[in-house]
C-alpha positions in Angstrom: 162.8 71.3 109.2 163.2 73.1 111.8 161.0 73.5 115.0 160.9 76.7 117.2 161.5 76.8 120.9 158.5 78.7 122.2 160.0 82.1 124.0 158.4 82.3 127.3 158.4 86.3 127.5 155.8 88.2 126.4 155.3 90.9 124.0 158.5 93.6 124.9 157.7 97.1 125.2 156.5 99.0 122.1 157.7 102.7 121.4 155.2 104.6 119.4 156.2 107.4 116.6 154.4 111.2 115.9 152.2 109.2 113.4 151.2 106.2 115.0 153.0 103.1 114.3 154.3 100.9 116.9 158.0 100.2 116.4 158.1 96.4 119.3 161.8 96.2 119.5 163.4 92.5 119.4 165.7 91.6 117.0 165.0 94.1 113.8 164.1 97.2 115.6 163.3 99.7 112.2 159.8 97.0 111.9 156.8 97.2 113.4 152.4 96.9 113.1 150.4 99.5 113.3 147.8 97.3 115.4 150.3 95.3 117.5 148.9 93.2 120.4 149.8 90.9 123.6 151.0 88.1 122.6 150.1 85.3 125.2 152.2 82.3 124.5 155.7 83.5 123.1 156.4 86.9 120.4 158.0 87.0 117.3 160.4 89.6 118.1 163.1 88.0 119.0 163.8 86.1 115.8 166.6 87.8 114.3 165.4 86.8 110.5 162.3 87.9 109.5 160.7 88.7 106.1 157.9 90.4 104.4 155.0 88.7 101.5 154.0 91.2 99.1 151.4 91.7 96.1 150.8 94.8 94.0 148.4 95.8 96.9 152.4 97.5 98.0 152.6 99.8 95.2 155.6 101.4 94.8 159.0 100.0 97.1 161.8 101.0 97.9 162.9 98.0 97.9 167.0 99.5 99.4 165.4 100.9 102.0 164.0 97.8 102.6 166.7 95.7 103.0 168.4 98.0 105.2 165.9 97.6 108.0 166.6 94.2 108.6 164.2 92.7 105.9 165.9 89.4 105.0 163.6 87.8 102.2 160.4 88.3 100.4 158.3 86.0 98.5 156.0 88.2 95.8 152.8 86.6 94.5 153.2 86.1 91.3 150.1 83.7 90.0 146.2 82.6 91.0 144.5 80.3 90.1 144.8 78.8 86.2 144.3 82.2 84.5 145.4 85.3 86.3 149.4 86.9 87.0 149.5 89.6 89.3 151.1 92.7 87.4 153.6 93.7 89.7 155.0 90.3 90.0 157.3 90.8 86.9 158.8 94.3 88.4 158.8 93.2 92.0 161.0 90.4 90.8 163.6 92.5 88.8 163.9 95.6 91.7 164.5 92.5 94.4 166.9 90.7 93.1 168.3 94.4 91.8 168.7 95.1 95.6 169.8 91.7 96.3 166.7 90.6 98.3 166.4 86.9 98.5 163.4 86.0 96.9 160.2 83.6 95.7 157.4 83.4 94.2 153.6 81.9 95.5 150.9 80.6 94.0 147.6 81.7 95.0 145.7 78.1 94.7 141.6 78.2 93.4 139.2 75.2 93.7 138.4 75.2 90.2 141.2 74.6 88.9 143.7 71.0 88.5 146.4 71.3 90.3 148.1 70.3 87.1 147.0 73.5 85.2 147.9 75.8 88.0 151.2 74.4 88.2 151.8 75.0 84.1 150.2 78.7 84.8 153.1 79.0 87.8 155.5 77.9 85.5 154.6 80.0 82.6 154.7 83.0 84.8 157.5 82.0 87.1 161.6 82.4 85.4 163.4 79.4 87.0 166.3 81.6 88.4 169.7 80.0 90.1 169.4 81.2 93.5 166.0 82.4 93.9 164.2 81.0 97.0 161.7 77.8 96.9 158.1 78.5 95.3 155.1 78.7 98.0 151.6 77.3 97.2 149.0 79.7 99.2 146.7 77.1 100.6 143.9 78.7 102.1 139.4 78.8 101.5 138.8 81.4 98.5 136.1 83.9 99.2 135.5 84.0 95.0 132.1 84.3 93.3 133.6 82.8 90.3 134.9 79.6 92.9 132.9 79.5 96.0 133.7 75.0 95.8 135.0 74.0 98.9 135.9 70.5 98.1 136.1 67.6 100.3 139.8 67.0 102.6 141.0 64.6 100.1 140.7 65.9 96.8 142.3 69.4 97.9 145.7 67.2 99.4 145.3 64.7 95.9 145.6 68.3 93.6 147.9 70.3 96.1 150.0 66.9 95.9 150.2 67.2 91.6 150.9 70.7 91.9 153.6 70.6 94.4 155.4 67.2 92.2 155.2 69.2 88.9 156.3 72.4 90.7 159.1 70.6 92.1 160.2 69.0 89.4 161.0 72.5 87.5 162.3 74.5 90.4 164.4 71.2 91.6 162.6 72.6 94.8 159.2 71.2 96.7 157.4 73.8 97.1 156.5 75.7 101.1 153.0 75.2 101.7 151.2 78.6 103.1 148.5 78.2 104.8 146.0 79.5 107.6 144.3 78.2 111.0 141.2 76.7 109.8 142.2 75.4 106.1 145.1 73.9 107.8 142.5 72.5 110.4 139.5 71.4 107.9 142.0 69.6 106.0 144.0 68.0 107.7 147.1 69.6 105.9 150.2 68.0 109.2 150.4 65.0 106.9 151.8 66.8 103.6 155.2 66.0 102.8 156.1 69.9 102.9 157.6 72.3 104.8 155.1 74.8 106.2 155.1 79.1 106.6 151.9 79.2 108.8 149.9 82.0 109.5 149.3 82.6 113.2 148.6 86.8 113.6 146.6 86.0 117.7 148.9 83.2 119.3 152.1 81.5 118.8 151.6 78.7 116.2 152.9 76.2 118.3 149.1 77.4 120.3 147.3 77.9 117.1 149.2 74.6 115.2 149.6 72.5 118.0 152.7 69.9 117.1 153.3 70.9 113.6 157.0 71.9 112.7 157.1 74.5 110.5 160.1 76.8 108.6 158.2 80.4 108.6 155.5 82.1 110.9 153.4 84.8 109.5 152.4 87.2 112.5 150.9 90.2 111.1 149.9 91.7 108.2 149.8 94.9 109.5 153.0 95.6 109.9 155.0 98.7 109.0 158.8 98.6 107.3 160.9 101.1 105.9 160.2 101.6 102.1 157.0 100.1 101.5 154.0 102.2 102.2 150.9 101.1 104.4 150.5 97.7 105.9 152.8 94.7 104.5 152.4 90.7 105.9 155.6 90.3 107.9 157.4 87.2 108.9 159.5 84.8 111.3 161.8 82.3 110.1 162.2 79.3 112.7 165.8 79.3 113.3 169.0 81.7 114.1 170.7 83.5 111.3 173.0 80.7 111.2 170.1 78.4 110.6 169.5 80.5 107.7 171.9 80.3 106.4 172.1 76.8 106.1 168.6 76.9 105.1 169.3 79.1 102.3 172.7 76.7 101.1 169.9 74.0 100.7 166.6 75.4 99.3 167.6 78.2 96.8 167.7 77.1 93.2 170.4 76.1 91.6 
């Protein structure tokens, strides 16, 4: 697990295209943000490894263009709860592989199904393929009319750990936990045994998740990526390009 050092610099100068999208510079200059802001406590643009997370809402994707723009990985929504699968998952999974893009699948957790049921649904829908990124468990409060439950923290962590154990055994890699600031705080997730992928779009994770180690940082939901129409989530990996190669060698499915 890697710790990101806080960058001392503020957001680099931005350039603006005719269409209004801003390209923020940094180590991957083709990536931009349609609504960038000033970073107070360290920005993500000096990271050498950036990636995307996507679902059906991204529509048709030119994966070759995405890869050539400097994107290093993609996490693709696969399943939700115990009975929903993303209709674009299988297509994205095949297309990303054809473009030689490292990719993994994520599961959006619902609180009206057990961790065991949701693990079985994920396994049913996501192939166990050599070279895939580790699976991801997306833990955040849902805003669903069919599942408005907000169980206590002990139940959340108990059922999430059941999911992590079952899915980890099946794919040979313990899943990464993706989470948001409020969910992390409300459920005191820091004591869970997992790598973390943290959403922090207003400030550096060292400020929004004090003391928490992490591997991935989702720093915008309004990213601009060549090959994708409209806004997309962009993420930074915590280490250098060398760290990334080392992480892949340890964490890819075998």
